[in-house]
C-alpha positions as CSV (number, residue, x, y, z in Angstrom):
1,M,-21.2,47.5,63.0
2,A,-21.3,48.6,59.4
3,P,-23.1,51.5,57.5
4,T,-25.4,49.2,55.5
5,G,-27.3,46.0,56.1
6,K,-25.5,44.3,53.3
7,A,-22.1,45.3,54.8
8,A,-23.2,44.1,58.2
9,V,-24.1,40.7,56.8
10,R,-20.7,40.4,55.1
11,L,-18.9,41.5,58.3
12,T,-20.7,38.8,60.3
13,E,-19.7,36.1,57.7
14,A,-16.1,37.3,57.6
15,F,-15.8,37.4,61.4
16,H,-17.1,33.9,61.9
17,S,-15.0,32.6,59.0
18,A,-11.9,34.0,60.7
19,L,-12.9,32.4,64.0
20,S,-13.4,29.0,62.3
21,R,-9.7,29.1,61.2
22,M,-8.4,29.6,64.6
23,P,-7.0,26.6,66.7
24,D,-9.6,25.2,68.9
25,A,-7.5,25.9,72.1
26,S,-7.4,29.6,71.4
27,R,-10.7,30.2,69.7
28,P,-13.0,32.5,71.8
29,D,-16.6,31.7,72.2
30,L,-18.0,34.8,70.5
31,Q,-21.5,34.6,69.0
32,L,-21.5,38.1,67.6
33,T,-23.7,39.4,64.8
34,A,-22.9,42.7,63.1
35,T,-25.7,45.2,62.7
36,T,-26.0,48.6,61.1
37,I,-24.8,51.7,62.9
38,H,-28.3,53.2,62.9
39,R,-29.7,50.2,64.8
40,Q,-27.1,50.6,67.6
41,L,-27.1,54.4,68.1
42,D,-29.3,54.4,71.1
43,Q,-27.3,51.8,73.0
44,L,-23.7,52.5,72.1
45,D,-22.8,53.6,75.6
46,R,-23.1,50.0,76.8
47,Y,-20.0,48.8,74.9
48,D,-16.3,48.9,75.7
49,L,-15.2,48.0,72.2
50,V,-16.9,49.2,69.0
51,L,-15.7,48.1,65.5
52,V,-17.0,49.7,62.3
53,D,-16.3,48.1,58.9
54,E,-16.6,49.9,55.5
55,A,-16.0,53.2,57.4
56,S,-15.4,55.1,54.1
57,M,-19.2,55.0,53.6
58,V,-19.9,56.7,57.0
59,S,-21.1,60.3,56.6
60,L,-20.1,63.2,58.7
61,D,-23.5,63.4,60.4
62,L,-23.6,59.6,61.1
63,M,-20.0,59.6,62.5
64,D,-21.0,62.5,64.8
65,R,-23.9,60.6,66.1
66,L,-21.8,57.5,66.6
67,L,-19.1,59.4,68.5
68,T,-21.7,61.2,70.6
69,G,-23.3,57.9,71.6
70,L,-20.1,56.1,72.7
71,H,-19.0,55.7,76.3
72,R,-16.1,58.1,77.0
73,D,-13.8,55.1,77.9
74,A,-14.8,53.0,74.9
75,H,-12.3,51.9,72.2
76,L,-13.4,52.6,68.6
77,I,-11.9,50.7,65.6
78,L,-12.6,52.0,62.1
79,M,-11.8,49.7,59.2
80,G,-12.1,50.6,55.5
81,D,-10.3,51.8,52.4
82,P,-9.9,55.6,52.5
83,Y,-9.3,55.7,48.7
84,Q,-12.8,54.3,47.9
85,L,-15.8,56.4,47.2
86,A,-16.7,58.8,49.9
87,S,-20.1,58.7,51.7
88,V,-23.2,59.4,49.5
89,E,-24.0,62.0,52.1
90,A,-21.8,64.9,53.4
91,G,-18.2,64.4,54.4
92,S,-15.3,62.0,53.7
93,V,-14.5,61.2,57.3
94,L,-12.3,58.1,56.9
95,S,-10.2,59.7,54.2
96,T,-9.7,62.8,56.3
97,M,-8.7,60.8,59.4
98,A,-6.4,58.6,57.4
99,L,-4.4,61.7,56.2
100,S,-4.4,63.5,59.5
101,T,-1.2,63.5,61.7
102,A,-3.5,63.4,64.7
103,F,-3.9,59.7,64.2
104,A,-0.3,58.9,63.3
105,D,0.2,56.6,66.3
106,D,-3.2,54.9,66.0
107,R,-3.3,54.2,62.3
108,F,-2.5,50.7,60.9
109,V,-2.2,50.1,57.1
110,L,-2.9,46.7,55.7
111,T,-1.0,46.2,52.5
112,G,-1.8,42.6,51.5
113,R,-4.2,42.1,48.6
114,H,-6.2,39.0,49.2
115,R,-8.8,39.7,46.4
116,T,-6.4,39.9,43.5
117,D,-3.5,37.8,45.0
118,D,-0.6,38.1,42.5
119,S,-2.5,39.6,39.6
120,V,0.2,42.0,38.2
121,A,-2.3,43.6,35.8
122,L,-5.0,44.4,38.3
123,N,-2.5,45.5,41.0
124,T,-0.7,47.8,38.6
125,I,-3.7,49.6,37.2
126,Q,-5.1,50.1,40.7
127,D,-1.9,51.7,41.9
128,L,-1.7,53.9,38.8
129,C,-5.3,54.9,39.3
130,L,-4.6,56.0,42.9
131,A,-1.6,57.9,41.7
132,G,-3.6,59.7,39.0
133,D,-1.0,58.7,36.4
134,L,-2.9,58.9,33.1
135,Q,0.0,58.1,30.9
136,G,1.1,55.2,33.1
137,F,-2.5,53.9,33.3
138,T,-3.1,53.9,29.6
139,E,0.3,52.3,28.9
140,A,-0.5,49.6,31.5
141,L,-3.8,48.9,29.7
142,N,-1.9,48.2,26.5
143,D,1.0,46.4,28.2
144,H,-1.3,44.0,30.0
145,Q,-3.7,43.6,27.0
146,I,-6.6,44.9,29.1
147,V,-9.7,45.4,26.9
148,W,-10.4,49.1,26.5
149,L,-13.4,50.0,24.4
150,Q,-14.3,53.6,23.5
151,P,-17.4,55.4,22.3
152,G,-18.1,54.4,18.7
153,E,-17.4,50.8,19.5
154,E,-21.0,50.0,20.7
155,D,-21.1,46.8,18.8
156,A,-17.9,45.6,20.4
157,L,-19.3,46.6,23.8
158,A,-22.5,44.7,23.2
159,T,-20.5,41.6,22.1
160,H,-18.3,41.9,25.2
161,L,-21.3,42.0,27.5
162,I,-23.1,39.1,25.8
163,E,-20.0,37.0,25.9
164,G,-19.5,37.9,29.6
165,Y,-22.8,36.4,30.5
166,R,-22.6,33.5,28.1
167,D,-21.4,30.9,30.6
168,Y,-24.1,32.0,33.0
169,F,-26.9,31.6,30.5
170,D,-25.5,28.3,29.4
171,A,-25.6,27.0,33.0
172,V,-29.2,28.3,33.4
173,A,-30.2,26.6,30.1
174,A,-28.7,23.4,31.5
175,E,-31.2,23.5,34.4
176,Q,-28.6,24.7,37.0
177,S,-31.0,26.8,39.1
178,R,-28.5,28.1,41.6
179,V,-25.5,29.5,39.8
180,T,-23.9,32.9,39.7
181,P,-22.1,34.5,36.8
182,N,-18.3,35.0,36.9
183,F,-18.9,38.4,35.2
184,Q,-20.4,41.7,36.3
185,C,-20.9,45.1,34.6
186,L,-20.4,48.1,36.8
187,T,-21.3,51.5,35.4
188,S,-21.2,55.1,36.5
189,I,-24.5,56.5,35.1
190,S,-28.0,55.2,34.4
191,H,-28.8,56.3,30.9
192,G,-27.1,56.2,27.5
193,V,-24.8,53.7,25.8
194,G,-23.0,51.8,28.5
195,G,-25.4,53.1,31.2
196,R,-27.2,50.8,33.6
197,H,-30.5,50.8,31.8
198,W,-28.9,50.3,28.4
199,V,-26.9,47.3,29.6
200,N,-29.8,45.7,31.4
201,R,-32.1,46.0,28.4
202,L,-29.4,44.4,26.2
203,I,-28.8,41.4,28.4
204,C,-32.5,40.9,29.2
205,Q,-33.1,40.7,25.4
206,E,-30.3,38.2,25.1
207,A,-32.0,36.0,27.7
208,V,-35.3,36.3,25.8
209,N,-33.4,35.3,22.6
210,R,-32.1,32.2,24.3
211,G,-35.6,31.2,25.4
212,L,-34.8,31.1,29.1
213,D,-38.4,32.3,30.0
214,G,-37.1,34.3,32.9
215,R,-35.1,31.6,34.6
216,G,-31.9,33.0,36.0
217,H,-33.1,36.6,35.7
218,R,-30.9,38.6,38.1
219,I,-32.4,41.3,40.3
220,L,-31.0,43.8,42.8
221,V,-32.5,44.3,46.3
222,T,-32.8,48.1,46.8
223,E,-34.3,48.2,50.3
224,N,-33.4,46.7,53.7
225,Q,-35.9,44.0,54.7
226,P,-34.5,42.5,57.9
227,A,-37.6,40.4,58.5
228,L,-36.8,38.5,55.3
229,G,-33.0,38.6,55.9
230,I,-32.3,40.6,52.8
231,Y,-30.6,43.9,52.5
232,N,-30.0,46.8,50.0
233,G,-27.4,45.5,47.6
234,D,-28.2,41.8,47.8
235,I,-28.6,40.1,44.4
236,G,-31.2,37.4,43.6
237,A,-32.0,35.2,40.6
238,Y,-35.3,33.7,39.5
239,V,-35.4,29.9,40.0
240,T,-38.8,29.6,38.3
241,A,-39.9,30.9,34.9
242,H,-41.7,34.2,34.2
243,A,-44.8,32.1,33.5
244,S,-45.2,31.9,37.2
245,T,-47.3,34.7,38.6
246,N,-44.9,35.0,41.5
247,P,-41.5,33.6,40.6
248,D,-39.2,32.3,43.4
249,V,-36.0,34.3,43.8
250,W,-32.9,32.7,45.2
251,I,-30.8,35.2,47.1
252,T,-27.3,34.5,45.9
253,G,-24.7,33.3,48.4
254,T,-27.5,32.1,50.8
255,N,-30.0,29.3,51.1
256,Q,-32.9,31.7,50.9
257,V,-35.6,31.5,48.3
258,I,-38.2,34.3,48.5
259,P,-41.3,34.9,46.4
260,L,-40.7,37.9,44.1
261,R,-43.7,39.8,45.4
262,Q,-42.2,40.0,48.9
263,I,-39.1,41.9,47.6
264,A,-39.7,45.7,47.6
265,N,-38.7,47.6,44.5
266,P,-36.2,45.2,42.9
267,E,-34.2,46.3,39.9
268,N,-32.4,44.4,37.1
269,A,-28.9,43.5,38.1
270,Y,-26.9,42.7,34.9
271,A,-25.4,46.1,35.3
272,L,-24.9,47.7,38.8
273,S,-24.0,51.2,39.7
274,I,-20.4,51.5,41.0
275,H,-21.7,53.0,44.2
276,R,-23.9,50.0,44.9
277,S,-21.0,47.6,44.2
278,Q,-19.1,48.7,47.3
279,G,-18.4,45.7,49.5
280,S,-18.8,43.2,46.6
281,E,-16.3,41.3,44.5
282,F,-16.6,39.5,41.1
283,E,-14.3,37.3,39.1
284,K,-14.5,39.5,35.9
285,V,-15.6,43.1,35.8
286,L,-16.5,45.5,32.9
287,V,-16.2,49.1,34.1
288,C,-18.3,51.6,32.1
289,L,-17.7,55.3,32.3
290,P,-20.1,56.5,29.6
291,E,-20.3,60.1,28.5
292,P,-23.0,61.8,30.7
293,P,-25.8,63.9,29.1
294,E,-24.8,67.5,28.4
295,Q,-27.1,68.9,31.1
296,S,-25.7,66.5,33.8
297,L,-23.5,67.8,36.6
298,Y,-22.0,64.4,37.0
299,R,-18.2,64.0,36.7
300,P,-16.2,60.8,37.2
301,T,-13.7,60.8,40.0
302,R,-10.5,58.9,40.8
303,E,-12.2,57.2,43.7
304,L,-15.1,56.1,41.5
305,L,-12.8,54.4,39.0
306,Y,-10.6,52.9,41.8
307,T,-13.7,51.5,43.6
308,A,-14.8,49.8,40.3
309,L,-11.4,48.4,39.5
310,T,-11.0,46.9,43.0
311,R,-14.2,44.9,42.7
312,A,-12.4,42.5,40.2
313,K,-10.7,39.3,41.4
314,K,-9.2,38.1,38.1
315,S,-9.7,40.5,35.2
316,V,-11.1,43.8,34.3
317,A,-12.2,45.5,31.0
318,L,-13.0,49.2,30.4
319,F,-15.5,51.2,28.4
320,A,-14.6,54.9,28.5
321,S,-13.5,57.7,26.2
322,Q,-10.0,59.2,26.6
323,Q,-11.7,62.3,28.0
324,Q,-13.7,60.5,30.6
325,L,-10.6,58.5,31.7
326,T,-8.6,61.7,31.9
327,R,-11.3,63.4,34.0
328,A,-11.6,60.5,36.4
329,L,-7.8,60.1,37.0
330,A,-7.3,63.9,37.3
331,T,-10.3,64.5,39.7
332,P,-9.8,63.3,43.3
333,T,-12.8,63.8,45.5
334,R,-12.7,67.1,47.4
335,R,-15.1,67.7,50.3
336,D,-14.8,70.6,52.7
337,S,-16.1,69.7,56.2
338,C,-13.6,71.6,58.4
339,L,-12.9,68.2,60.1
340,E,-9.2,68.4,59.0
341,R,-9.0,71.8,60.7
342,F,-10.3,70.6,64.0
343,L,-8.0,67.6,63.9
344,A,-5.0,69.8,63.2
345,T,-5.8,71.9,66.3
346,D,-3.5,71.2,69.3
C-alpha cells in the first residue's frame, strides 16, 4: 500500500520491475497490485503481511486507523525517508519511529543512493542540508559550481528557466509528440517571483512565442481518477494543438491518451510545488525558495529543501535569498503528537 494513488502506481511498477530481474528458478508468482491505504482499511485484518511505501506521508490519524485495522499477528513493514517532508496532516509518524529506541532491533537503514549514483555534488549538498550546516552548504554550492540565483536576479532566473525547457520545446517543435523534459522547476510557494504561478506564466508565454499552439503543454493531475487510471500528481502533455476543442493528453510514462475534458481540475506543470513532487525524480531540478508575502505564515524548513534537492538525478540549481536558505537549514520540522512519549514508555 501507499498513501496516495500516484505512490501506489509507482510501488507496483517498482515491485514488478524487481521481480523481473530475479532468476526464473527463484522468481515467485506474485501478481500483486499496490493500492492506497484508504482503499484497504476495511479489509486489513485479512492479511498476514502489510507493506507501506512512502510512509513519511502517512498522518497520525491514518496510521492509527491502519494499525487498528491490522490482524494482531500481522507483520507490518514501513518504508520511507524519515528526513523528507512530514505528512500534510497532523503528525510525523515515520520520523518519530525512526528516532525511537523502541524500534532499535526492527529498524533497517538503506544507505545506497540509486538516484544520484556517484554525483559528489548532489550527495554532498544533501548531506549538508540534513546536517543543517549553512556554511558548509553555501561553500559546497561554490565549490561544485552549483547555480545559486538570488532575489534581484529575476532576468537570470527567467533565462535559466527558459533554457531548462529549451530542449523539450525543440523536440515538440520537431513533431515528437511523446517526449518529456529533462528539467523541472520545484517551488515552495504559489505567488511572487519564482512562485508556481509566475514560473508557469513565463514558460507558457515562451511556448506561445515559439508557435507551438499548445502542443507539448504540460499539465498536472490534481485528483485521483481510478476509472481513468490517473492519480493526483501524474503529469500529462498535450499531443494535439489548442485549436482542438478537446486536446488529447498523453499521461507521461504510460501509454494512456485521455481527452482533456475528462481530467478533473488540471493545473499547469512547468513548476510544481515541492510537496507534490514527493515520489518523483527528474534529471535536472531548479529549486525555488522565494520570499513569501509579509502576511504569510509560511516558513521554509530543512525537510522541504531536502525533499526538493533529492528529486534531482544529475544536477540542481537554486533560487533563494541568503535569509531564506538560512531559515530552511536552521528550521527542522517540529511536531508534537506525544507519540514519542508513548514509545518511550516501558
